[in-house]
N, C-alpha and C positions, 0 to 999 in steps of 0.2 A: 730270458729265463723260461721260455716255453718248454716245460718238461715233456709235454704230451697232451693227449686229449682223452676224455673219458666219454664213451657213449652211453647214455642212459636209456635203458631198454625196458619197457613194461614186461612183467612176468609173463604174459601170454605170448609175447613175440620173442622173448629172450633166446630160447633155444635155436629157432630159425635164424635169428640175426646173428648169434654167435657163430653158427656154422657158415652163414654166408661171408662174414668178415674174414674167418679163417681162410675160406676158399679164395676171396678176393686177394689177400695179402700173401697166402701160401704159408702162413705162420700157425703153428698149433696153439691151442688154447691152454694156458696154465691151470693148474689145479685151482679151485675156487678158494677164497680167502674172505676174511671179514667176520664179523660176529654171526652173521646169517648166511655166510657163504655167498654173499651177493657180488663180490668183485672177482674179476679175472683179468688177465693180461694176454695179449697176443705176443708170442715169444720168437722174435727173429733169430736166425743162426748168427747174425752178425749185427751190431748196432744195438741201440737201447730199445727197450720195450715201451714204445711211445704211444701205443694204441691200447686202451684199456677199456673194459666193459663193466657196467654196474647194472644189476637187476633191481628195478624199482617196483614198489607195490602200487603206486598210484601216480598220475600225471602223464603227460605226453612224453613220446620219444625225443631226445634232443642230444646235444653235445655241450660239454663244458671243458674249460682249459684247466690243465694241471700245470701250475707256474712253479718252477723249481728255484728256491731261494735258500740263503744260508740261515736266515733268521726269520721264520714265518710270522712271528707275532709282530716283529718291527715292521715287516712288509705289510701286514694287515693294517697296522696303525697308520702307515703312510697312504695305503689305499682308501681308508676311511676318511682321512683328511681330504682326499680328492673326490669324495661323494660315494664311495662304496658303502655297502651294508654288510655287516658281519652276520651270518646266519648261524654258525655253530663253531665251536672250538673242540675238536675231535681229539686232541693231544698230539697225535702224529701229524695232522694237518688241519687247516683252518678253511671253512667254506664261507664264501662271500658272494654278493651280487654287485655287479657294475651299477653305475647310476642308470644305465638303460635297462637293467634286469637281467643280464647274463650271468649265470652261474659259473664261478671259477674257484679254484682251490690253490692255497699256497702249500706246497709240499716240499719235502726235503730230498726225495729221490730225484735223480738226474734224468735228462732227456736230451743229450747234446749230439749224440751220434746217430744219424739217420741211417737205417738199413739200406743196403744197396737194393737197386731195382732188380725185380725178379724177371726171368725170361720164360715165356710160356710156350706151349707146344705149337701154336701158330706162328712163332717167331717174334712176337712183340715183347717189349719190356714195359713194366709199370711198377708203380709204388706210390704210396701215400706221401706226399711231400708238403701239404699245406693245410692249414685251416683258415677258413674265410669267415669274417665276422659280418653279418647281414644287419645294417643299421638303417632304421627309417630316417627319412629325409630331414625331419624337424629336429632330430637328436643327433645327427651325424656328427657335427662339428665338436660338440661337448663330448660325445663318446669317443670319437677319434683322438682328441686331446687326452682324455683319460687313458686309453691304451698306450698311446705313444710315451706318457709319463711312466706308466706301470712298467712297460717293457724296456724303458730307456732306449727308445728308437725314434729314428727320423722318418717322415712320411715321403714316400716316392710315388708319384702319380703315374699310372700307366697312360701314356699320351694317347695311344689308339682308342682307349676306352676310359675317360676320365672320371667315370663313376667308381673306378677301382684305385686304391692306393695300397702299397706295401708299407708295413712297418719294418724298417731295415735297422737291425741293431748292429753292435759292433762285431758280434760273433755270429758265425752260421750255426744254427741249432737244429735239432732233429726236425722241427716244423717251421716252415715259414709262416707268417701271419699277414692275411690280406684283408683290407677292409672294402666293403661293397656298400655304396650309397644306393638304397632302395627306392623305387618310385612311390611307395606307400608313404604317406605323411607321417604317421606315427605307429605306435605298437611296440611290442617287446623286441629287444635286440636278441638275435639268435645266431647259430653258427652252422657251418657244414664243413665237411672234408673235401679237399680235391686231390685226385690221383693225377699224375703225369704219365704219358705213354707215347711211344714213337709210331703207333699204329691205332689211331682212335676207333675206327670201324672195328677192327679185330678185338680190341679190348671191350667195346660196347657188347659185341656178341658173346664174349666170354662171361660178362656180368649178367647178361639176360639168362643164359644158361645155369647160372648159379642161383637165379631167383629174383633179380632186380627188375624194376619196371623202368621203362624208357619214359621221360617227361617231355624233353624237348632238346633240339640242336641249336647251338649258337655258334658265333664265329670261330671261336678257338676251343669250344668245350661242349659237352653233352651233359644235360641234367638228368640224373637218375634217382631212384628211390630204392632204399634196401627193403627187406621183408618187413621190418618194423614200421615202414613209412617215412624213415629219416632221408631227407634229400642229400645228394652229394653230387659231385661233378668229376667227369673223366675229361682231362684236358690234354692239349697238344704239347704241353711243357715237359721238358727233361726232368724226370723225379730226382735226379741227383742235384741239379742246379736251379730249377724252377724257371729256366729260361726257354723261350720259344726257339725253334730252329732258325738259322741265319736267314733262310729264305722267307720267313714270316716276320710280320711286324712285332717288334718286342714292346 
């Protein structure tokens, strides 16, 4: 039921971040909507609009999940029974927080068809294929159990890096969901986006030219920050399947 993600962007950084993510994805920004024109979507030519933006008046930049369900109130009731907190009933959607503090919404609009990867002038392909939930060590087990139940998914450990587990549901949706066990003992749960590409150095250069900052390089991915300061990763995974090349450890 992961219908997409919403990037929460402070007013001061909104314009730059919106232009950046439009450039990263190659998708134009929709006209604004909402009572204060605070929402917009990135509109792919194919697939669902699974990446959305929200201009926020206060608070830090971040990401929350939009979970597509048939009955938002029933889903919210089940989530609350598992430890979630209801923040607001907006009529068209409900805003909640996970037991570890991650914002998410139950919505009615879908997000099942992932847009195909884009090919860029340097020859590489890329696309946003995954949202990663970053879980502090002491709350990891409880939070992982909560999300597995909410998403009706099984946990699949990445053998090469056991601090990562996928939530594998019965259906392929627009975004995969990955869990990361952080080294920090406690703190709030947060999330970041992952892009897949078949040429990471070329893709990193493209993002730097669009205004991203390089943070660090890891085994199969590079950590970046967008113009609003939101971290995200560029990975060596196929954006269509979420899998590494056969020559690499899966």
